C-alpha positions as CSV (number, residue, x, y, z in Angstrom):
1,M,64.2,-68.4,-39.8
2,M,64.1,-68.5,-36.1
3,S,64.8,-64.8,-36.0
4,D,61.8,-64.2,-38.3
5,F,59.6,-66.3,-36.0
6,R,60.8,-64.3,-33.0
7,Q,60.1,-61.0,-34.9
8,K,56.6,-62.1,-35.6
9,I,56.0,-62.9,-32.0
10,R,57.3,-59.5,-31.0
11,D,55.1,-57.8,-33.5
12,K,52.1,-59.7,-32.3
13,I,52.8,-58.8,-28.7
14,K,53.2,-55.1,-29.7
15,E,49.9,-55.3,-31.6
16,R,48.1,-56.8,-28.6
17,W,49.7,-54.2,-26.3
18,S,48.6,-51.4,-28.6
19,D,45.1,-52.7,-28.8
20,W,44.9,-53.1,-25.0
21,R,46.5,-49.7,-24.4
22,G,44.0,-48.1,-26.8
23,D,41.1,-49.7,-24.9
24,Y,42.6,-48.5,-21.7
25,D,43.0,-44.9,-22.9
26,D,39.4,-44.9,-24.2
27,G,38.3,-46.0,-20.8
28,I,40.1,-43.1,-19.3
29,R,38.9,-40.6,-21.9
30,W,35.2,-41.3,-21.6
31,P,34.8,-40.1,-18.0
32,R,36.9,-37.1,-18.9
33,Y,34.6,-36.3,-21.9
34,V,31.6,-36.7,-19.6
35,A,33.1,-34.3,-17.0
36,I,33.9,-31.8,-19.7
37,A,30.4,-32.0,-21.1
38,I,28.9,-31.5,-17.7
39,A,31.1,-28.6,-16.9
40,G,30.2,-27.0,-20.3
41,Y,26.5,-27.5,-19.6
42,L,26.8,-25.9,-16.2
43,L,28.7,-22.9,-17.6
44,V,26.1,-22.4,-20.3
45,A,23.4,-22.7,-17.6
46,M,25.1,-20.1,-15.5
47,V,25.1,-17.6,-18.4
48,M,21.5,-18.4,-19.2
49,G,20.6,-17.9,-15.5
50,V,22.1,-14.4,-15.6
51,I,20.0,-13.6,-18.8
52,W,16.9,-15.1,-17.3
53,S,17.3,-13.0,-14.2
54,I,16.8,-9.8,-16.1
55,E,13.4,-8.4,-15.2
56,P,11.0,-7.4,-18.0
57,D,10.6,-3.8,-18.9
58,E,7.4,-1.8,-18.4
59,F,5.0,-1.5,-21.3
60,D,2.5,1.2,-22.3
61,V,-0.9,0.1,-21.3
62,R,-2.8,2.3,-23.8
63,T,-0.7,1.1,-26.8
64,Q,-1.0,-2.6,-25.9
65,A,-4.7,-2.3,-25.3
66,F,-5.1,-0.6,-28.7
67,V,-3.2,-3.4,-30.4
68,R,-5.3,-6.1,-28.8
69,V,-8.6,-4.4,-29.5
70,K,-7.7,-3.7,-33.1
71,E,-6.9,-7.4,-33.6
72,L,-10.6,-7.9,-32.7
73,D,-11.6,-5.3,-35.3
74,A,-13.2,-3.1,-32.7
75,D,-12.8,0.1,-30.8
76,I,-11.7,0.9,-27.2
77,V,-14.6,0.8,-24.7
78,T,-14.7,1.2,-21.0
79,G,-12.9,-1.6,-19.3
80,A,-10.9,-2.6,-22.4
81,V,-7.6,-1.1,-21.2
82,T,-7.8,-2.8,-17.8
83,T,-8.7,-6.2,-19.3
84,A,-6.0,-6.0,-22.0
85,T,-3.5,-5.0,-19.3
86,L,-4.4,-8.0,-17.2
87,I,-3.8,-10.2,-20.2
88,N,-0.5,-8.5,-21.1
89,V,0.8,-8.8,-17.5
90,S,-0.1,-12.5,-17.5
91,D,1.5,-12.9,-20.9
92,T,4.7,-11.3,-19.6
93,L,4.7,-13.6,-16.6
94,L,4.7,-16.6,-18.9
95,H,6.9,-15.4,-21.7
96,K,9.6,-13.2,-20.3
97,N,13.3,-14.2,-20.4
98,G,13.4,-17.9,-19.6
99,G,9.6,-18.2,-19.5
100,Y,7.9,-19.2,-16.2
101,L,10.5,-20.3,-13.7
102,S,8.7,-21.0,-10.5
103,N,8.1,-24.7,-11.3
104,D,11.4,-25.5,-13.0
105,I,13.2,-28.6,-11.8
106,F,16.4,-28.4,-14.0
107,P,19.2,-25.9,-14.2
108,P,19.4,-23.0,-14.6
109,G,15.7,-22.4,-13.5
110,V,16.0,-24.6,-10.4
111,W,19.0,-22.4,-9.2
112,L,17.2,-19.1,-9.7
113,D,15.7,-17.9,-6.4
114,N,14.8,-14.3,-7.0
115,Q,12.8,-14.6,-10.3
116,P,10.3,-17.1,-8.9
117,H,9.5,-14.7,-6.0
118,W,9.2,-11.9,-8.5
119,E,6.7,-14.0,-10.4
120,Y,4.8,-14.8,-7.3
121,G,4.4,-11.1,-6.5
122,V,3.0,-10.5,-10.0
123,L,0.8,-13.5,-9.7
124,I,-0.8,-12.3,-6.4
125,Q,-1.8,-9.0,-8.1
126,V,-3.2,-10.9,-11.1
127,R,-5.3,-13.0,-8.8
128,D,-6.6,-10.0,-6.9
129,L,-7.6,-8.1,-10.0
130,S,-9.1,-11.3,-11.5
131,K,-11.3,-11.6,-8.4
132,A,-12.3,-8.0,-8.6
133,M,-13.1,-8.4,-12.3
134,R,-15.4,-11.3,-11.5
135,E,-17.0,-10.0,-8.3
136,S,-17.3,-6.3,-8.9
137,F,-16.2,-4.7,-12.2
138,S,-18.3,-6.9,-14.4
139,R,-21.5,-6.9,-12.2
140,S,-24.0,-4.1,-11.9
141,Q,-25.3,-5.3,-8.5
142,S,-24.5,-7.9,-5.9
143,Q,-27.4,-10.0,-7.0
144,S,-26.4,-10.0,-10.7
145,T,-25.0,-13.0,-12.4
146,E,-21.2,-13.3,-12.7
147,D,-19.6,-13.4,-16.1
148,K,-18.9,-17.1,-17.1
149,D,-15.6,-16.4,-18.7
150,L,-14.2,-14.4,-15.8
151,A,-15.3,-17.1,-13.4
152,I,-13.3,-19.7,-15.2
153,A,-10.3,-17.4,-15.8
154,E,-10.1,-16.6,-12.0
155,S,-10.1,-20.3,-11.1
156,R,-7.3,-21.0,-13.6
157,F,-5.0,-18.3,-12.1
158,N,-5.6,-19.7,-8.6
159,F,-4.0,-23.0,-9.6
160,D,-0.8,-24.1,-7.8
161,H,2.0,-21.9,-9.0
162,N,4.6,-24.7,-8.5
163,S,3.1,-27.5,-10.5
164,W,5.4,-28.7,-13.3
165,V,3.4,-31.7,-14.7
166,V,-0.1,-33.0,-15.2
167,P,-1.2,-30.3,-15.4
168,A,1.6,-27.8,-15.7
169,T,1.1,-24.4,-14.2
170,E,1.7,-22.7,-17.5
171,S,-1.1,-24.6,-19.2
172,Q,-3.6,-23.4,-16.6
173,Y,-2.5,-19.8,-16.7
174,R,-2.7,-19.9,-20.5
175,E,-6.2,-21.1,-20.3
176,G,-6.9,-18.2,-17.9
177,M,-5.6,-15.8,-20.5
178,E,-7.7,-17.3,-23.2
179,F,-10.9,-16.8,-21.1
180,F,-9.9,-13.2,-20.4
181,G,-9.5,-12.9,-24.1
182,R,-13.0,-14.2,-24.7
183,Y,-14.4,-11.7,-22.2
184,L,-12.5,-8.9,-23.9
185,A,-13.8,-9.9,-27.3
186,R,-17.4,-9.9,-26.0
187,L,-16.8,-6.6,-24.2
188,V,-15.7,-4.7,-27.3
189,D,-18.4,-6.2,-29.5
190,A,-20.9,-3.4,-30.2
191,E,-23.5,-5.9,-31.2
192,K,-23.5,-7.8,-27.9
193,A,-24.3,-6.6,-24.4
194,D,-23.7,-9.8,-22.4
195,A,-20.3,-8.6,-21.2
196,Q,-20.0,-5.4,-19.2
197,F,-17.5,-3.4,-17.3
198,Y,-18.9,-0.9,-14.7
199,A,-16.5,1.9,-13.9
200,R,-18.0,3.1,-10.6
201,A,-16.4,4.5,-7.5
202,D,-17.7,1.7,-5.3
203,N,-16.2,-0.9,-7.6
204,L,-12.9,0.8,-7.6
205,R,-12.9,1.1,-3.8
206,Y,-13.6,-2.6,-3.6
207,W,-10.4,-3.6,-5.5
208,L,-8.3,-0.8,-3.8
209,S,-9.2,-2.2,-0.4
210,T,-7.5,-5.5,-1.4
211,V,-4.5,-3.7,-2.8
212,E,-4.2,-1.7,0.4
213,T,-3.9,-4.9,2.5
214,R,-1.4,-6.4,0.1
215,L,0.8,-3.3,0.3
216,G,0.5,-3.1,4.1
217,S,1.6,-6.7,4.5
218,L,4.6,-6.2,2.1
219,S,5.6,-3.0,3.9
220,Q,5.7,-4.9,7.3
221,R,7.6,-7.8,5.9
222,L,10.2,-5.6,4.3
223,S,10.6,-3.5,7.4
224,A,11.2,-6.7,9.4
225,S,14.5,-7.3,7.6
226,V,16.3,-5.5,10.5
227,G,14.1,-6.9,13.3
228,Q,11.5,-5.0,15.3
229,R,9.8,-5.1,18.6
230,R,6.2,-4.4,17.8
231,I,3.3,-3.7,20.3
232,N,0.3,-5.9,19.6
233,T,-2.5,-3.7,18.2
234,D,-4.7,-6.5,16.9
235,L,-7.7,-5.5,19.1
236,A,-7.0,-1.8,19.3
237,G,-10.1,0.5,19.2
238,D,-12.7,-2.0,20.3
239,N,-13.1,-2.9,24.0
240,S,-15.4,-5.8,23.2
241,A,-13.2,-7.3,20.5
242,R,-11.9,-10.8,21.1
243,Q,-9.5,-13.2,19.3
244,A,-9.2,-17.0,19.2
245,T,-6.0,-17.4,21.2
246,A,-4.0,-15.1,23.4
247,A,-1.0,-13.2,22.0
248,P,1.9,-11.5,23.7
249,R,1.7,-7.7,24.2
250,E,5.0,-7.3,22.5
251,M,6.5,-9.4,19.7
252,E,9.9,-9.6,18.1
253,V,9.5,-9.7,14.3
254,K,12.4,-10.4,12.1
255,T,12.7,-11.8,8.6
256,P,15.3,-14.7,8.4
257,W,18.5,-13.6,6.7
258,N,18.0,-16.2,3.9
259,E,14.5,-14.8,3.1
260,V,15.3,-11.1,2.9
261,D,15.9,-11.2,-0.9
262,D,12.8,-13.4,-1.4
263,V,10.6,-10.7,0.2
264,F,12.3,-7.9,-1.7
265,Y,11.7,-9.5,-5.1
266,E,8.2,-10.5,-4.3
267,A,7.5,-6.8,-3.4
268,R,9.3,-5.7,-6.6
269,G,7.2,-8.1,-8.8
270,S,4.0,-7.1,-7.0
271,A,4.8,-3.4,-7.5
272,W,5.6,-4.0,-11.2
273,A,2.2,-5.6,-11.9
274,L,0.3,-3.1,-9.7
275,L,2.0,-0.2,-11.5
276,H,0.4,-1.3,-14.9
277,F,-3.0,-2.0,-13.4
278,L,-3.2,1.4,-11.9
279,K,-2.2,3.1,-15.2
280,A,-5.0,1.1,-16.8
281,I,-7.5,2.1,-14.1
282,E,-6.5,5.8,-14.7
283,V,-7.8,5.3,-18.3
284,D,-11.0,3.3,-17.6
285,F,-12.0,5.3,-14.5
286,A,-11.0,8.7,-15.9
287,E,-14.5,10.3,-15.4
288,V,-14.9,8.9,-11.9
289,L,-11.5,10.2,-10.9
290,E,-12.1,13.6,-12.4
291,K,-15.5,13.9,-10.6
292,K,-13.9,12.9,-7.2
293,N,-10.8,15.1,-8.0
294,A,-8.7,12.0,-7.3
295,R,-6.6,11.7,-10.4
296,V,-3.6,13.4,-8.7
297,S,-3.8,11.0,-5.8
298,L,-3.7,8.0,-8.2
299,Q,-0.8,9.5,-10.1
300,Q,1.1,9.9,-6.8
301,I,0.7,6.2,-6.1
302,I,2.0,5.4,-9.6
303,R,5.0,7.7,-9.0
304,E,5.9,5.9,-5.8
305,L,5.6,2.5,-7.5
306,E,7.7,3.6,-10.4
307,A,10.5,4.3,-7.9
308,T,10.4,0.6,-6.8
309,Q,11.5,-0.5,-10.3
310,V,14.8,1.4,-10.4
311,F,17.7,-0.8,-11.5
312,V,19.5,-2.6,-8.6
313,Y,23.2,-2.1,-9.0
314,S,24.2,-4.4,-6.2
315,P,24.7,-8.1,-7.2
316,V,23.0,-9.1,-3.9
317,I,20.3,-7.6,-1.8
318,L,22.1,-5.9,1.1
319,N,20.6,-6.1,4.6
320,G,22.6,-3.5,6.6
321,S,21.2,-2.0,9.8
322,G,18.9,1.0,9.6
323,F,21.7,3.6,10.1
324,G,24.7,1.3,9.5
325,V,27.6,1.5,7.0
326,F,25.9,-0.8,4.4
327,A,22.7,-0.2,2.6
328,N,19.4,-2.0,3.4
329,H,17.5,-2.5,0.2
330,S,14.5,-3.9,2.0
331,L,14.0,-0.7,4.0
332,V,14.3,1.5,0.8
333,M,11.7,-0.7,-0.9
334,A,9.5,-0.5,2.3
335,S,9.7,3.3,2.2
336,Y,8.3,3.4,-1.4
337,I,5.6,0.8,-0.7
338,S,4.5,2.5,2.5
339,R,4.2,5.9,0.8
340,A,2.2,4.3,-2.0
341,N,0.0,2.6,0.5
342,A,-0.6,5.9,2.4
343,A,-1.6,7.6,-0.9
344,L,-3.9,4.7,-1.6
345,I,-5.7,5.2,1.7
346,D,-6.2,8.8,0.8
347,L,-7.5,7.8,-2.6
348,R,-10.1,5.5,-1.1
349,E,-11.2,8.3,1.2
350,L,-11.7,10.6,-1.8
351,L,-13.7,7.9,-3.7
352,S,-16.0,7.4,-0.7
353,K,-17.1,11.1,-0.6
354,G,-20.1,12.3,-2.7
């Protein structure tokens, strides 16, 4: 009987020990499970980050414009291709792989550095064309009234590109697209005349002057990847010119090493958007370009910009010296941008002639 009692005590102790051991093991396993879950999430985020970093393909501006106009049960009119292209570029900005990433605060978007700068380059071109649409393309004279939908659309695209909440950047840009859509619907409506698009040489020169300054700035920033000593030419050509504060005669200009890829992808995004806008301009301003014998000049600009979109095989943007062993992707991009800008200057000269 005593042995039975002892056996029961032993069994009870073993039971208690097993329960305690199980609780102890569970306490060890939970952190392990959490660590495995976090590692799995980060691995999936890395794969998604690679997919989201793939840049969108080019699209045919004529086809996309035809589709949008047919949805409105109308026909293509002057300005429809440019307006539809502006909407499509904005739509791509918001709905490409991973969506809009510039304001992401969680992985993998928060890790991605190149795509947000690509988006910013696209956004700058969208803003410039939106401004030209409101101030020039849609107005017959400087004293004419601006289009109400274009005025609101431009303001929406000038919203902070990094805002992620109340209101989110995406919501503002979607509203901008909606107002551009309203303008397009009125533009192609044969029964209404309250929306116009004036394809004139002076209107085109107005927008191209903005594009020229953008490309010039990008070219200088790209070239500064290797560092340059530049002579100050700010007041060249005018003896009476003055500036607010004195500047040195020579300046050392160099892009910080950690910003080289940022400038490269901003230029690449800007060139991608501009490439589509110029193809649309070639359609809507066809008669103006033919009259000025300037179509070839425009096509040369497009050709140079197409070269900026060639696939980058290197996993990183290299920043070798000008004639060094390693490539310098920024200088290659600067070469294409500079040649496009030079052709753009020639085009503006042709458009200014009678």
